[in-house]
PASEBA-1860 file (N, C-alpha, C; in nm, 3 decimals):
! residues 267
1> MSKIIDSL> 2.132/0.475/-3.249/2.150/0.426/-3.113/2.276/0.486/-3.053 ~ 2.265/0.536/-2.932/2.381/0.588/-2.861/2.478/0.475/-2.828 ~ 2.599/0.512/-2.793/2.697/0.412/-2.750/2.651/0.342/-2.624 ~ 2.681/0.214/-2.615/2.661/0.140/-2.491/2.793/0.145/-2.415 ~ 2.785/0.196/-2.292/2.905/0.215/-2.210/2.884/0.143/-2.078 ~ 2.972/0.050/-2.050/2.969/-0.029/-1.926/3.039/0.052/-1.817 ~ 2.970/0.081/-1.708/3.023/0.170/-1.605/3.105/0.100/-1.496 ~ 3.116/-0.035/-1.501/3.190/-0.102/-1.394/3.254/-0.231/-1.444
9> TYIGGPIV> 3.385/-0.226/-1.468/3.462/-0.344/-1.504/3.598/-0.336/-1.437 ~ 3.667/-0.452/-1.434/3.797/-0.461/-1.369/3.895/-0.535/-1.459 ~ 4.021/-0.494/-1.454/4.126/-0.563/-1.529/4.253/-0.571/-1.444 ~ 4.338/-0.666/-1.483/4.470/-0.672/-1.423/4.489/-0.775/-1.314 ~ 4.402/-0.877/-1.311/4.417/-0.979/-1.208/4.363/-1.113/-1.252 ~ 4.361/-1.211/-1.162/4.316/-1.346/-1.196/4.165/-1.351/-1.212 ~ 4.119/-1.417/-1.315/3.975/-1.424/-1.343/3.906/-1.522/-1.248 ~ 3.783/-1.489/-1.212/3.703/-1.579/-1.131/3.633/-1.678/-1.223
17> GPDGFLGK> 3.636/-1.805/-1.189/3.569/-1.902/-1.275/3.624/-2.042/-1.254 ~ 3.593/-2.132/-1.345/3.634/-2.271/-1.328/3.785/-2.292/-1.335 ~ 3.857/-2.196/-1.392/4.003/-2.210/-1.403/4.078/-2.152/-1.284 ~ 4.005/-2.106/-1.185/4.075/-2.052/-1.069/3.992/-1.948/-0.997 ~ 4.040/-1.908/-0.882/3.967/-1.810/-0.803/4.065/-1.702/-0.757 ~ 4.017/-1.609/-0.676/4.097/-1.493/-0.638/4.233/-1.535/-0.581 ~ 4.338/-1.484/-0.646/4.471/-1.502/-0.592/4.537/-1.636/-0.619 ~ 4.465/-1.735/-0.673/4.526/-1.865/-0.696/4.612/-1.863/-0.822
25> KKAKFFGA> 4.726/-1.928/-0.815/4.822/-1.921/-0.925/4.766/-1.979/-1.054 ~ 4.678/-2.078/-1.046/4.627/-2.139/-1.168/4.523/-2.054/-1.238 ~ 4.476/-1.946/-1.173/4.373/-1.863/-1.232/4.426/-1.789/-1.355 ~ 4.343/-1.776/-1.457/4.382/-1.705/-1.578/4.380/-1.555/-1.555 ~ 4.473/-1.486/-1.620/4.482/-1.341/-1.608/4.372/-1.275/-1.691 ~ 4.306/-1.177/-1.631/4.203/-1.101/-1.703/4.253/-0.959/-1.721 ~ 4.292/-0.927/-1.845/4.348/-0.796/-1.874/4.266/-0.718/-1.973 ~ 4.328/-0.615/-2.030/4.258/-0.526/-2.123/4.205/-0.601/-2.244
33> EELIKVMD> 4.286/-0.688/-2.301/4.244/-0.761/-2.421/4.127/-0.856/-2.391 ~ 4.131/-0.918/-2.274/4.021/-1.006/-2.237/3.891/-0.927/-2.217 ~ 3.904/-0.810/-2.156/3.786/-0.725/-2.139/3.728/-0.682/-2.273 ~ 3.813/-0.640/-2.364/3.764/-0.594/-2.493/3.696/-0.707/-2.569 ~ 3.745/-0.829/-2.555/3.676/-0.941/-2.619/3.535/-0.958/-2.563 ~ 3.522/-0.948/-2.430/3.389/-0.956/-2.368/3.300/-0.844/-2.422 ~ 3.356/-0.725/-2.433/3.279/-0.612/-2.485/3.234/-0.638/-2.628 ~ 3.325/-0.685/-2.711/3.290/-0.713/-2.851/3.182/-0.820/-2.861
41> DNNIDMAV> 3.193/-0.923/-2.778/3.096/-1.033/-2.782/2.956/-0.988/-2.740 ~ 2.948/-0.874/-2.669/2.820/-0.828/-2.616/2.781/-0.690/-2.668 ~ 2.845/-0.647/-2.777/2.810/-0.521/-2.842/2.817/-0.401/-2.748 ~ 2.925/-0.396/-2.669/2.950/-0.284/-2.579/3.061/-0.199/-2.639 ~ 3.035/-0.070/-2.653/3.127/0.019/-2.723/3.245/0.063/-2.637 ~ 3.217/0.099/-2.510/3.321/0.148/-2.421/3.297/0.092/-2.282 ~ 3.401/0.095/-2.199/3.386/0.049/-2.061/3.473/0.133/-1.968 ~ 3.416/0.165/-1.854/3.495/0.220/-1.744/3.560/0.102/-1.675
49> TMPYFGDW> 3.691/0.110/-1.656/3.761/-0.004/-1.595/3.859/0.044/-1.490 ~ 3.890/-0.044/-1.398/3.974/-0.008/-1.284/4.049/-0.132/-1.236 ~ 4.142/-0.116/-1.141/4.222/-0.231/-1.098/4.139/-0.342/-1.037 ~ 4.175/-0.462/-1.075/4.123/-0.583/-1.012/4.175/-0.588/-0.869 ~ 4.087/-0.624/-0.775/4.125/-0.609/-0.635/4.159/-0.740/-0.566 ~ 4.196/-0.841/-0.642/4.217/-0.973/-0.583/4.329/-0.982/-0.483 ~ 4.425/-0.891/-0.485/4.538/-0.901/-0.394/4.516/-0.829/-0.261 ~ 4.413/-0.743/-0.253/4.387/-0.663/-0.134/4.517/-0.600/-0.084
57> TEDYMPQN> 4.578/-0.527/-0.173/4.710/-0.472/-0.146/4.703/-0.338/-0.073 ~ 4.810/-0.301/-0.008/4.819/-0.168/0.052/4.856/-0.063/-0.052 ~ 4.909/-0.104/-0.164/4.953/-0.009/-0.266/4.895/-0.050/-0.401 ~ 4.797/0.025/-0.447/4.732/-0.005/-0.575/4.801/0.059/-0.695 ~ 4.910/0.130/-0.673/4.969/0.206/-0.783/5.019/0.119/-0.899 ~ 5.079/0.001/-0.876/5.115/-0.082/-0.992/4.994/-0.118/-1.077 ~ 4.883/-0.153/-1.013/4.761/-0.184/-1.088/4.705/-0.060/-1.156 ~ 4.714/0.055/-1.089/4.667/0.179/-1.150/4.746/0.213/-1.276
65> RYVADAQK> 4.875/0.186/-1.273/4.958/0.211/-1.392/4.919/0.115/-1.505 ~ 4.885/-0.007/-1.469/4.840/-0.102/-1.572/4.712/-0.051/-1.638 ~ 4.619/-0.002/-1.559/4.494/0.051/-1.615/4.522/0.174/-1.701 ~ 4.612/0.261/-1.656/4.647/0.379/-1.734/4.708/0.340/-1.869 ~ 4.793/0.239/-1.869/4.853/0.193/-1.995/4.746/0.134/-2.087 ~ 4.650/0.062/-2.029/4.542/0.005/-2.109/4.456/0.114/-2.171 ~ 4.427/0.219/-2.093/4.351/0.332/-2.146/4.424/0.400/-2.261 ~ 4.556/0.413/-2.246/4.635/0.475/-2.351/4.638/0.389/-2.477
73> KYPDRLVG> 4.640/0.258/-2.458/4.644/0.166/-2.572/4.511/0.158/-2.644 ~ 4.401/0.170/-2.569/4.267/0.157/-2.627/4.181/0.279/-2.589 ~ 4.219/0.397/-2.634/4.149/0.519/-2.588/4.004/0.528/-2.633 ~ 3.968/0.459/-2.739/3.830/0.463/-2.787/3.742/0.357/-2.723 ~ 3.802/0.270/-2.641/3.726/0.160/-2.581/3.726/0.165/-2.428 ~ 3.835/0.212/-2.367/3.849/0.203/-2.222/3.867/0.340/-2.158 ~ 3.797/0.360/-2.046/3.813/0.479/-1.962/3.861/0.431/-1.827 ~ 3.981/0.472/-1.788/4.043/0.418/-1.668/4.014/0.498/-1.542
81> FCWLNPKY> 3.984/0.426/-1.435/3.974/0.483/-1.300/4.084/0.420/-1.216 ~ 4.136/0.496/-1.121/4.230/0.439/-1.024/4.152/0.383/-0.905 ~ 4.216/0.292/-0.835/4.164/0.243/-0.707/4.265/0.286/-0.601 ~ 4.217/0.350/-0.496/4.305/0.396/-0.388/4.241/0.368/-0.253 ~ 4.326/0.358/-0.153/4.281/0.339/-0.016/4.306/0.469/0.061 ~ 4.201/0.549/0.085/4.221/0.679/0.149/4.263/0.671/0.295 ~ 4.262/0.549/0.351/4.308/0.529/0.488/4.454/0.573/0.506 ~ 4.528/0.575/0.394/4.671/0.603/0.404/4.703/0.752/0.394
89> GQKAIDDL> 4.603/0.836/0.417/4.626/0.979/0.436/4.693/1.049/0.320 ~ 4.806/1.115/0.350/4.872/1.197/0.250/4.922/1.115/0.132 ~ 4.965/0.992/0.156/5.008/0.906/0.045/4.894/0.885/-0.054 ~ 4.774/0.859/-0.002/4.660/0.840/-0.090/4.628/0.966/-0.168 ~ 4.639/1.081/-0.105/4.614/1.208/-0.173/4.718/1.232/-0.282 ~ 4.845/1.205/-0.249/4.951/1.221/-0.349/4.932/1.124/-0.465 ~ 4.896/1.000/-0.434/4.873/0.900/-0.539/4.755/0.940/-0.627 ~ 4.652/0.997/-0.567/4.537/1.042/-0.645/4.579/1.149/-0.745
97> ETCINKLG> 4.657/1.244/-0.698/4.703/1.350/-0.788/4.789/1.292/-0.901 ~ 4.873/1.195/-0.869/4.954/1.130/-0.971/4.866/1.058/-1.073 ~ 4.767/0.985/-1.024/4.680/0.908/-1.112/4.604/0.998/-1.209 ~ 4.554/1.110/-1.161/4.472/1.197/-1.244/4.559/1.286/-1.332 ~ 4.656/1.353/-1.273/4.730/1.455/-1.346/4.847/1.399/-1.427 ~ 4.905/1.287/-1.386/5.019/1.231/-1.458/4.983/1.107/-1.541 ~ 4.903/1.018/-1.483/4.868/0.896/-1.555/4.747/0.916/-1.646 ~ 4.672/1.022/-1.624/4.559/1.052/-1.712/4.433/0.973/-1.683
105> LRGVKLGP> 4.424/0.910/-1.565/4.303/0.837/-1.531/4.188/0.935/-1.504 ~ 4.065/0.887/-1.520/3.951/0.977/-1.529/3.865/0.982/-1.404 ~ 3.895/0.901/-1.304/3.817/0.899/-1.182/3.882/0.808/-1.080 ~ 3.815/0.790/-0.964/3.872/0.711/-0.857/3.767/0.615/-0.802 ~ 3.809/0.495/-0.767/3.724/0.393/-0.707/3.768/0.369/-0.563 ~ 3.672/0.361/-0.472/3.698/0.327/-0.333/3.627/0.197/-0.299 ~ 3.693/0.113/-0.217/3.636/-0.013/-0.174/3.640/-0.027/-0.024 ~ 3.549/0.040/0.049/3.556/0.039/0.196/3.561/-0.100/0.258
113> RYDGYLPY> 3.476/-0.192/0.212/3.473/-0.323/0.278/3.598/-0.405/0.249 ~ 3.664/-0.377/0.136/3.786/-0.450/0.102/3.908/-0.390/0.170 ~ 3.908/-0.258/0.187/4.026/-0.191/0.241/4.013/-0.151/0.387 ~ 3.897/-0.178/0.448/3.886/-0.168/0.593/3.863/-0.030/0.650 ~ 3.761/0.040/0.604/3.727/0.170/0.661/3.580/0.200/0.631 ~ 3.526/0.299/0.699/3.392/0.349/0.669/3.402/0.469/0.577 ~ 3.314/0.483/0.478/3.320/0.602/0.393/3.287/0.730/0.468 ~ 3.215/0.717/0.579/3.187/0.834/0.665/3.135/0.783/0.798
121> GWGYELLL> 3.171/0.854/0.905/3.121/0.821/1.038/3.224/0.754/1.126 ~ 3.195/0.754/1.257/3.280/0.692/1.358/3.423/0.744/1.353 ~ 3.437/0.870/1.322/3.569/0.933/1.321/3.645/0.922/1.190 ~ 3.599/0.836/1.099/3.671/0.820/0.972/3.668/0.948/0.888 ~ 3.564/1.030/0.909/3.558/1.154/0.831/3.677/1.244/0.860 ~ 3.733/1.235/0.980/3.850/1.316/1.014/3.970/1.277/0.927 ~ 3.975/1.150/0.890/4.083/1.100/0.805/4.052/1.121/0.658 ~ 3.925/1.104/0.619/3.890/1.098/0.477/3.853/1.233/0.416
129> NSFYEKVS> 3.818/1.332/0.499/3.774/1.460/0.443/3.877/1.521/0.349 ~ 4.004/1.511/0.384/4.109/1.571/0.299/4.116/1.500/0.165 ~ 4.094/1.368/0.167/4.094/1.294/0.041/3.976/1.336/-0.045 ~ 3.857/1.344/0.015/3.740/1.387/-0.060/3.757/1.529/-0.114 ~ 3.819/1.615/-0.035/3.842/1.753/-0.082/3.933/1.753/-0.204 ~ 4.032/1.665/-0.208/4.120/1.656/-0.324/4.043/1.603/-0.446 ~ 3.956/1.504/-0.427/3.873/1.456/-0.538/3.789/1.569/-0.593 ~ 3.729/1.647/-0.504/3.646/1.760/-0.546/3.728/1.862/-0.623
137> KLEVPMII> 3.848/1.891/-0.575/3.934/1.989/-0.640/3.976/1.941/-0.779 ~ 4.000/1.811/-0.794/4.042/1.757/-0.922/3.925/1.742/-1.020 ~ 3.802/1.756/-0.970/3.681/1.753/-1.052/3.667/1.622/-1.130 ~ 3.687/1.511/-1.057/3.670/1.378/-1.118/3.561/1.303/-1.043 ~ 3.491/1.211/-1.111/3.390/1.130/-1.043/3.453/1.026/-0.953 ~ 3.373/0.978/-0.857/3.420/0.880/-0.760/3.320/0.765/-0.751 ~ 3.368/0.643/-0.769/3.287/0.523/-0.751/3.314/0.469/-0.612 ~ 3.206/0.443/-0.536/3.221/0.382/-0.403/3.150/0.247/-0.403
145> HCSGPSEL> 3.222/0.143/-0.368/3.165/0.009/-0.367/3.059/-0.003/-0.258 ~ 2.946/-0.064/-0.294/2.842/-0.093/-0.196/2.759/-0.208/-0.251 ~ 2.767/-0.325/-0.188/2.700/-0.442/-0.245/2.617/-0.518/-0.142 ~ 2.543/-0.443/-0.062/2.456/-0.509/0.031/2.496/-0.484/0.175 ~ 2.419/-0.537/0.269/2.443/-0.509/0.411/2.587/-0.538/0.453 ~ 2.651/-0.438/0.507/2.788/-0.451/0.557/2.812/-0.337/0.655 ~ 2.881/-0.364/0.763/2.911/-0.259/0.859/3.007/-0.155/0.802 ~ 3.078/-0.190/0.694/3.178/-0.100/0.640/3.130/-0.018/0.522
153> ETPSMISI> 3.009/-0.043/0.473/2.957/0.040/0.364/2.806/0.022/0.357 ~ 2.735/0.132/0.360/2.591/0.131/0.345/2.550/0.246/0.254 ~ 2.435/0.235/0.187/2.389/0.347/0.105/2.377/0.477/0.184 ~ 2.335/0.468/0.310/2.320/0.592/0.388/2.454/0.658/0.415 ~ 2.559/0.578/0.442/2.693/0.636/0.461/2.738/0.707/0.335 ~ 2.716/0.643/0.220/2.759/0.702/0.093/2.680/0.828/0.063 ~ 2.553/0.830/0.102/2.472/0.950/0.080/2.523/1.067/0.164 ~ 2.580/1.038/0.281/2.638/1.146/0.362/2.756/1.209/0.289
161> VADKFPDI> 2.839/1.125/0.226/2.951/1.179/0.147/2.898/1.267/0.035 ~ 2.791/1.222/-0.031/2.730/1.301/-0.138/2.678/1.434/-0.085 ~ 2.623/1.432/0.034/2.570/1.555/0.095/2.681/1.651/0.134 ~ 2.788/1.598/0.191/2.898/1.682/0.240/2.984/1.735/0.125 ~ 2.988/1.662/0.013/3.074/1.700/-0.100/2.990/1.704/-0.228 ~ 2.903/1.805/-0.240/2.806/1.808/-0.350/2.868/1.827/-0.488 ~ 2.996/1.867/-0.493/3.061/1.885/-0.623/3.120/1.756/-0.678 ~ 3.123/1.650/-0.598/3.174/1.521/-0.645/3.058/1.439/-0.700
169> KIIMTHCG> 3.069/1.394/-0.824/2.971/1.300/-0.878/3.007/1.162/-0.825 ~ 2.918/1.104/-0.746/2.944/0.979/-0.675/2.856/0.869/-0.734 ~ 2.921/0.759/-0.773/2.851/0.643/-0.827/2.855/0.532/-0.723 ~ 2.739/0.489/-0.677/2.728/0.381/-0.580/2.711/0.249/-0.656 ~ 2.808/0.158/-0.640/2.800/0.033/-0.716/2.682/-0.051/-0.671 ~ 2.630/-0.131/-0.764/2.527/-0.230/-0.737/2.399/-0.168/-0.680 ~ 2.383/-0.035/-0.700/2.268/0.037/-0.642/2.250/0.002/-0.495 ~ 2.364/-0.013/-0.426/2.361/-0.046/-0.284/2.361/-0.194/-0.255
177> GPRMEIDS> 2.334/-0.277/-0.357/2.339/-0.421/-0.340/2.201/-0.483/-0.322 ~ 2.192/-0.613/-0.344/2.066/-0.684/-0.323/2.009/-0.657/-0.183 ~ 1.879/-0.643/-0.176/1.804/-0.614/-0.053/1.813/-0.469/-0.010 ~ 1.892/-0.388/-0.083/1.906/-0.247/-0.047/1.853/-0.153/-0.154 ~ 1.799/-0.207/-0.264/1.767/-0.123/-0.378/1.661/-0.017/-0.348 ~ 1.561/-0.051/-0.269/1.454/0.046/-0.243/1.508/0.163/-0.164 ~ 1.586/0.138/-0.059/1.648/0.247/0.016/1.741/0.328/-0.073 ~ 1.819/0.259/-0.155/1.915/0.327/-0.243/1.843/0.419/-0.341
185> GALISRFR> 1.733/0.370/-0.401/1.659/0.452/-0.495/1.613/0.582/-0.434 ~ 1.564/0.575/-0.309/1.518/0.696/-0.241/1.634/0.792/-0.216 ~ 1.750/0.739/-0.177/1.866/0.824/-0.151/1.920/0.885/-0.280 ~ 1.927/0.805/-0.386/1.976/0.856/-0.514/1.887/0.969/-0.563 ~ 1.757/0.958/-0.539/1.665/1.064/-0.583/1.686/1.194/-0.506 ~ 1.738/1.183/-0.385/1.750/1.301/-0.298/1.872/1.386/-0.330 ~ 1.981/1.322/-0.374/2.106/1.395/-0.392/2.139/1.403/-0.541 ~ 2.152/1.524/-0.591/2.171/1.544/-0.736/2.303/1.486/-0.786
193> NLYGETSE> 2.401/1.467/-0.696/2.534/1.418/-0.736/2.553/1.270/-0.709 ~ 2.445/1.198/-0.671/2.456/1.057/-0.638/2.387/0.973/-0.746 ~ 2.458/0.870/-0.793/2.409/0.784/-0.900/2.417/0.637/-0.855 ~ 2.338/0.551/-0.918/2.343/0.409/-0.888/2.384/0.328/-1.010 ~ 2.472/0.231/-0.989/2.517/0.141/-1.095/2.444/0.008/-1.079 ~ 2.405/-0.055/-1.191/2.302/-0.158/-1.188/2.345/-0.301/-1.162 ~ 2.473/-0.335/-1.172/2.510/-0.476/-1.162/2.478/-0.531/-1.023 ~ 2.447/-0.658/-1.018/2.418/-0.732/-0.895/2.282/-0.699/-0.835
201> THSSFAIV> 2.203/-0.613/-0.898/2.067/-0.594/-0.853/1.987/-0.721/-0.877 ~ 1.876/-0.736/-0.807/1.800/-0.860/-0.812/1.751/-0.896/-0.951 ~ 1.697/-0.797/-1.024/1.624/-0.830/-1.145/1.599/-0.705/-1.227 ~ 1.540/-0.726/-1.344/1.494/-0.614/-1.426/1.398/-0.526/-1.346 ~ 1.312/-0.590/-1.268/1.210/-0.515/-1.195/1.272/-0.429/-1.084 ~ 1.380/-0.477/-1.023/1.450/-0.396/-0.923/1.509/-0.271/-0.988 ~ 1.569/-0.286/-1.105/1.625/-0.171/-1.175/1.514/-0.073/-1.214 ~ 1.401/-0.125/-1.262/1.289/-0.038/-1.299/1.239/0.039/-1.177
209> TIINQAGA> 1.234/-0.026/-1.061/1.192/0.042/-0.938/1.283/0.160/-0.908 ~ 1.414/0.139/-0.921/1.509/0.247/-0.895/1.492/0.359/-0.997 ~ 1.473/0.324/-1.123/1.451/0.425/-1.226/1.326/0.506/-1.194 ~ 1.220/0.439/-1.149/1.096/0.509/-1.116/1.113/0.600/-0.994 ~ 1.197/0.558/-0.899/1.220/0.637/-0.779/1.312/0.756/-0.805 ~ 1.423/0.727/-0.871/1.530/0.826/-0.880/1.535/0.899/-1.014 ~ 1.477/0.840/-1.119/1.487/0.898/-1.252/1.590/0.824/-1.335 ~ 1.560/0.807/-1.462/1.651/0.733/-1.551/1.785/0.802/-1.567
217> DKVLFGSD> 1.790/0.932/-1.541/1.916/1.006/-1.556/2.011/0.985/-1.439 ~ 1.969/0.906/-1.338/2.054/0.882/-1.222/2.100/0.737/-1.211 ~ 2.076/0.658/-1.315/2.107/0.514/-1.312/2.201/0.480/-1.425 ~ 2.305/0.398/-1.396/2.410/0.366/-1.491/2.422/0.215/-1.508 ~ 2.422/0.170/-1.631/2.446/0.028/-1.658/2.590/-0.010/-1.625 ~ 2.605/-0.121/-1.554/2.737/-0.178/-1.529/2.728/-0.329/-1.528 ~ 2.837/-0.396/-1.560/2.834/-0.543/-1.570/2.914/-0.614/-1.461 ~ 3.003/-0.542/-1.390/3.090/-0.603/-1.289/3.179/-0.711/-1.349
225> TPFIGPEI> 3.212/-0.699/-1.476/3.303/-0.793/-1.543/3.441/-0.787/-1.478 ~ 3.508/-0.899/-1.449/3.472/-1.037/-1.486/3.395/-1.113/-1.378 ~ 3.348/-1.044/-1.274/3.282/-1.115/-1.164/3.142/-1.163/-1.204 ~ 3.068/-1.082/-1.279/2.938/-1.125/-1.329/2.945/-1.123/-1.481 ~ 2.921/-1.009/-1.544/2.938/-1.000/-1.688/2.814/-0.947/-1.759 ~ 2.834/-0.892/-1.878/2.723/-0.831/-1.952/2.621/-0.930/-2.004 ~ 2.657/-1.057/-2.016/2.559/-1.156/-2.062/2.436/-1.155/-1.971 ~ 2.458/-1.133/-1.841/2.349/-1.127/-1.744/2.302/-0.983/-1.724
233> EKRKLDIA> 2.396/-0.893/-1.698/2.358/-0.759/-1.656/2.296/-0.676/-1.768 ~ 2.347/-0.689/-1.889/2.287/-0.617/-2.001/2.147/-0.672/-2.030 ~ 2.130/-0.801/-2.012/2.001/-0.864/-2.041/1.890/-0.809/-1.951 ~ 1.923/-0.773/-1.827/1.823/-0.717/-1.737/1.760/-0.590/-1.796 ~ 1.843/-0.504/-1.853/1.792/-0.381/-1.913/1.718/-0.411/-2.042 ~ 1.769/-0.507/-2.120/1.702/-0.544/-2.245/1.561/-0.597/-2.217 ~ 1.547/-0.678/-2.112/1.415/-0.731/-2.075/1.321/-0.618/-2.036 ~ 1.372/-0.524/-1.957/1.288/-0.410/-1.916/1.238/-0.332/-2.037
241> LELKLITP> 1.324/-0.318/-2.138/1.283/-0.248/-2.260/1.181/-0.331/-2.339 ~ 1.209/-0.460/-2.352/1.120/-0.548/-2.429/0.980/-0.554/-2.367 ~ 0.972/-0.551/-2.234/0.843/-0.556/-2.165/0.778/-0.418/-2.154 ~ 0.844/-0.318/-2.209/0.796/-0.179/-2.208/0.781/-0.125/-2.065 ~ 0.870/-0.173/-1.978/0.876/-0.121/-1.842/0.956/0.009/-1.837 ~ 1.043/0.027/-1.936/1.114/0.153/-1.955/1.101/0.192/-2.102 ~ 1.119/0.321/-2.129/1.108/0.370/-2.266/1.243/0.359/-2.336 ~ 1.244/0.367/-2.469/1.373/0.369/-2.540/1.462/0.483/-2.494
249> EQYRLVMG> 1.405/0.598/-2.463/1.486/0.710/-2.414/1.550/0.677/-2.279 ~ 1.473/0.617/-2.188/1.529/0.577/-2.059/1.639/0.473/-2.077 ~ 1.618/0.380/-2.167/1.717/0.277/-2.196/1.848/0.341/-2.243 ~ 1.839/0.436/-2.334/1.961/0.501/-2.385/2.035/0.576/-2.274 ~ 1.960/0.642/-2.186/2.023/0.713/-2.076/2.102/0.617/-1.987 ~ 2.037/0.510/-1.946/2.100/0.415/-1.854/2.216/0.342/-1.919 ~ 2.201/0.304/-2.045/2.301/0.221/-2.112/2.425/0.297/-2.159 ~ 2.427/0.428/-2.147/2.548/0.496/-2.189/2.548/0.647/-2.179
257> ENIAKILN> 2.434/0.709/-2.203/2.433/0.855/-2.210/2.463/0.919/-2.075 ~ 2.418/0.858/-1.964/2.443/0.917/-1.833/2.592/0.916/-1.797 ~ 2.658/0.801/-1.812/2.800/0.795/-1.777/2.882/0.880/-1.875 ~ 2.838/0.889/-2.001/2.908/0.975/-2.097/2.904/1.121/-2.051 ~ 2.790/1.162/-2.000/2.777/1.300/-1.949/2.866/1.323/-1.829 ~ 2.870/1.226/-1.738/2.956/1.239/-1.620/3.102/1.252/-1.661 ~ 3.143/1.176/-1.763/3.283/1.173/-1.805/3.316/1.275/-1.914 ~ 3.214/1.347/-1.960/3.232/1.445/-2.068/3.290/1.380/-2.194
265> IKA> 3.227/1.268/-2.234/3.265/1.203/-2.359/3.142/1.194/-2.447 ~ 3.162/1.179/-2.577/3.051/1.172/-2.670/2.985/1.036/-2.664 ~ 2.852/1.039/-2.650/2.778/0.912/-2.645/2.723/0.875/-2.781
END
């Protein structure tokens, strides 16, 4: 069996749950050790992880350094991505170069709806093109958050970025989000550099639909830990395999081999 690699997790902030919510002082801290325990409990070998976004800060660099330190401490378990806000122009570009070339992080995450911009359109491309060009030059993958209908992020906007920057491997979180999976599957199938991550999709059947539309090589398992978790998200793929809706080969691709190829790591 190939390694199981979780393509979407977060560390470095307050955990969501009965002990507290985003930003509340009583909330428990969810860090690298907490993530690894979740991974161990669910037989997950590695995880892509990035800064927890509970503070909605203008400067993600302290959190990015925390993720870089976690990756250094657990190199066989964690692959770190930075989170940056490209709205800040040259600062964001400089921070990206620092994150990749100095901190050793392996990719970048963007959160348009959280940080207040469009990934493309309405003039934002004039601001963001230089950032995307730097991502392309650094040859790292880019995760763009998309979790359902929102004026600040849609699958079609993200597909435009994929079209304009074909050398960037772009991962769309949540396969575009609930109610958007069918459109997302069609878009993912069209662009060779666009991938969909599975957390927050409706069901096993929604994931199977996307696999049938786009191909198993374009879909990545993710758990959205600590917001959802592998107890739910991994089970969706397991059910699809048990019901023979996907083949063992497709299961292996989605559960780890695809993201391993994107990151150039052994699966």
